C-alpha positions as CSV (number, residue, x, y, z in Angstrom):
1,X,-120.9,103.8,146.8
2,X,-118.9,100.7,147.4
3,X,-118.3,101.3,151.1
4,X,-122.1,101.3,151.6
5,X,-122.7,98.0,150.0
6,X,-119.6,95.8,150.1
7,X,-117.4,97.5,152.7
8,X,-114.8,95.1,154.0
9,X,-115.1,92.5,151.2
10,X,-111.7,93.3,149.7
11,X,-109.6,92.7,152.7
12,X,-106.8,90.5,151.3
13,X,-105.0,87.6,152.9
14,X,-102.6,85.4,150.9
15,X,-102.0,81.7,150.5
16,X,-99.4,80.0,152.7
17,X,-98.4,77.7,149.8
18,X,-97.3,80.4,147.4
19,X,-97.9,84.1,147.2
20,X,-100.2,84.2,144.2
21,X,-104.0,83.8,144.6
22,X,-105.5,86.2,147.2
23,X,-107.8,84.9,149.9
24,X,-110.5,87.2,148.7
25,X,-111.6,86.5,145.1
26,X,-113.1,89.9,144.2
27,X,-115.7,90.6,146.9
28,X,-116.1,87.1,148.3
29,X,-113.9,85.7,151.1
30,X,-112.6,82.1,150.8
31,X,-111.6,79.2,152.9
32,X,-108.0,79.4,151.7
33,X,-105.4,79.1,154.5
34,X,-103.1,81.8,155.7
35,X,-99.4,82.6,156.2
36,X,-99.4,82.3,160.0
37,X,-98.1,84.9,162.5
38,X,-97.9,87.5,159.8
39,X,-99.3,91.0,158.9
40,X,-100.8,91.6,155.5
41,X,-101.1,95.1,153.9
42,X,-102.9,96.2,150.8
43,X,-103.9,99.5,149.2
44,X,-106.7,99.9,146.7
45,X,-108.5,102.5,144.6
46,X,-111.9,101.9,143.0
47,X,-114.7,103.9,141.4
48,X,-117.8,103.8,139.2
49,X,-116.2,103.9,135.7
50,X,-118.6,106.5,134.2
51,X,-118.2,108.8,137.2
52,X,-114.6,108.0,138.0
53,X,-113.4,111.3,139.4
54,X,-116.6,111.8,141.5
55,X,-116.7,108.3,143.0
56,X,-113.0,107.5,143.3
57,X,-112.3,105.9,146.7
58,X,-108.9,105.0,148.2
59,X,-108.6,102.3,150.8
60,X,-105.9,100.8,153.0
61,X,-106.4,97.3,154.4
62,X,-104.5,95.5,157.2
63,X,-105.0,91.9,158.2
64,X,-103.4,90.1,161.2
65,X,-102.8,86.4,160.4
66,X,-102.7,84.8,163.8
67,X,-102.6,81.2,162.6
68,X,-103.0,79.6,159.2
69,X,-106.7,79.4,160.0
70,X,-107.6,82.5,162.0
71,X,-107.2,86.1,160.9
72,X,-108.8,89.5,161.7
73,X,-108.4,92.9,160.1
74,X,-109.2,96.6,160.1
75,X,-109.8,98.5,156.8
76,X,-109.8,102.2,156.3
77,X,-112.2,103.1,153.5
78,X,-111.7,106.5,151.9
79,X,-108.6,107.3,153.9
80,X,-107.8,110.4,151.9
81,X,-111.2,112.1,152.6
82,X,-111.8,112.9,156.3
83,X,-115.5,113.7,155.8
84,X,-116.3,110.2,154.5
85,X,-113.5,108.1,156.1
86,X,-114.7,104.9,157.7
87,X,-113.1,102.1,159.8
88,X,-114.4,98.6,159.2
89,X,-113.4,95.3,160.9
90,X,-113.6,91.7,159.9
91,X,-112.9,88.2,161.4
92,X,-112.4,84.9,159.6
93,X,-111.9,81.3,160.9
94,X,-111.2,78.2,158.7
95,X,-112.9,75.7,161.0
96,X,-112.5,72.8,158.5
97,X,-109.3,73.0,156.4
98,X,-109.5,71.5,152.9
99,X,-108.2,67.9,152.5
100,X,-107.7,65.6,149.6
101,X,-111.2,64.2,150.0
102,X,-113.2,67.2,151.3
103,X,-113.5,70.9,150.7
104,X,-112.5,73.5,153.2
105,X,-115.0,75.6,155.1
106,X,-114.7,79.0,156.9
107,X,-117.0,81.2,158.9
108,X,-116.6,84.9,159.5
109,X,-118.1,88.3,159.9
110,X,-117.4,91.5,157.9
111,X,-118.7,95.0,157.7
112,X,-118.2,95.6,161.5
113,X,-118.2,99.3,162.3
114,X,-120.1,102.3,163.4
115,X,-123.6,102.6,161.9
116,X,-123.0,99.4,159.9
117,X,-124.9,96.1,159.9
118,X,-122.5,93.1,160.3
119,X,-122.4,90.6,157.5
120,X,-122.0,86.9,158.6
121,X,-120.9,84.2,156.1
122,X,-120.2,80.5,155.6
123,X,-117.8,79.7,152.7
124,X,-116.6,76.5,151.1
125,X,-113.5,76.1,149.0
126,X,-112.4,73.2,146.8
127,X,-109.1,72.9,144.9
128,X,-109.1,71.0,141.6
129,X,-106.4,70.6,138.9
130,X,-108.0,73.5,137.0
131,X,-108.1,76.0,140.0
132,X,-110.1,76.7,143.1
133,X,-113.9,76.8,143.3
134,X,-115.7,78.8,146.1
135,X,-119.3,79.0,147.1
136,X,-121.0,80.7,150.1
137,X,-124.0,82.1,151.8
138,X,-124.2,85.5,153.6
139,X,-126.5,86.9,156.2
140,X,-126.9,90.6,157.0
141,X,-129.8,91.6,159.3
142,X,-132.8,89.6,158.1
143,X,-131.5,89.3,154.5
144,X,-129.6,86.5,152.8
145,X,-127.2,86.5,149.9
146,X,-125.0,84.0,148.1
147,X,-122.1,83.8,145.7
148,X,-119.8,81.5,143.7
149,X,-116.4,82.1,142.3
150,X,-113.4,80.6,140.5
151,X,-109.7,81.3,140.8
152,X,-106.8,80.0,138.7
153,X,-103.1,80.6,138.1
154,X,-102.1,80.6,134.4
155,X,-98.6,79.3,133.8
156,X,-97.2,81.1,136.8
157,X,-97.6,84.4,134.9
158,X,-100.9,85.7,136.3
159,X,-104.0,84.8,138.2
160,X,-107.6,85.0,137.0
161,X,-110.7,85.4,139.0
162,X,-114.4,85.1,138.0
163,X,-117.2,85.7,140.5
164,X,-120.9,86.1,140.8
165,X,-122.0,87.6,144.1
166,X,-125.5,88.4,145.1
167,X,-125.4,90.6,148.2
168,X,-127.9,90.3,151.0
169,X,-129.3,93.7,149.9
170,X,-130.3,92.1,146.6
171,X,-127.6,93.9,144.6
172,X,-125.7,91.4,142.3
173,X,-122.3,91.7,140.7
174,X,-120.5,89.7,138.0
175,X,-116.8,90.3,138.3
176,X,-113.6,89.5,136.5
177,X,-110.1,90.1,137.9
178,X,-106.5,89.6,136.9
179,X,-103.4,89.8,139.1
180,X,-99.7,89.3,138.8
181,X,-96.8,89.1,141.3
182,X,-94.5,91.9,140.3
183,X,-91.6,90.9,142.5
184,X,-90.9,89.1,145.8
185,X,-92.6,91.9,147.7
186,X,-95.4,93.2,145.5
187,X,-98.6,91.9,143.9
188,X,-100.7,94.0,141.4
189,X,-104.3,93.3,140.5
190,X,-107.2,94.9,138.7
191,X,-110.9,94.0,138.5
192,X,-114.1,95.0,136.8
193,X,-117.5,94.4,138.4
194,X,-120.8,94.7,136.5
195,X,-124.0,95.4,138.4
196,X,-127.0,93.3,137.4
197,X,-129.3,96.3,136.8
198,X,-127.5,99.6,136.3
199,X,-124.1,100.9,134.9
200,X,-124.3,103.6,137.6
201,X,-123.2,100.9,140.2
202,X,-120.5,99.2,138.1
203,X,-117.1,99.2,139.8
204,X,-113.5,99.2,138.5
205,X,-110.6,98.8,140.9
206,X,-106.8,98.6,141.1
207,X,-104.9,97.3,144.1
208,X,-101.3,96.7,145.3
209,X,-100.7,94.0,147.9
210,X,-97.5,93.3,149.8
211,X,-96.1,89.9,150.9
212,X,-97.2,89.1,154.4
213,X,-94.6,90.3,157.0
214,X,-93.7,87.5,159.4
215,X,-94.0,88.9,162.9
216,X,-92.8,86.1,165.1
């Protein structure tokens, strides 16, 4: 289910100013900046709640953070099922980093793979005293989608995410996520995404992310 409609949207990259809020809200990418010259790893399992056993999908994500503004990644969707396993690529560039006076902007492409239609996007991010606001537009084939999201850290204990994302296909999700840094190396998060029309497309996911490994 998920790999057919939002494959690649959960590739995680973490902030350079503190390992808390992920670069991806729930499905939407952001214009947050990276930890440069690092490798990011993340494992996730998601499913449709009412058909959990039948739809359970396990994924492994890798992201190469070349600079604090440029990263690319390869995701393995359904890595434990050879008959449905899929490799998906992505690329993101923060062409206008956020400043005190202006929001940051990033462009990128996701959903790059065999028999897939690439998804191109433009994302803006603005940090306030209450958290980070994100908004963007997405283009896949001849269809356009959009989304908006909010991230906040609560008293250094956990992170909250709220997102509305209308995919270019017309599917729309309202999502809520919560995450917490378990130790210096590990970050744990969960999310619940409600489809606008049917409970048969709702999603619940759990992921474990690891502190970016500095390569050079």
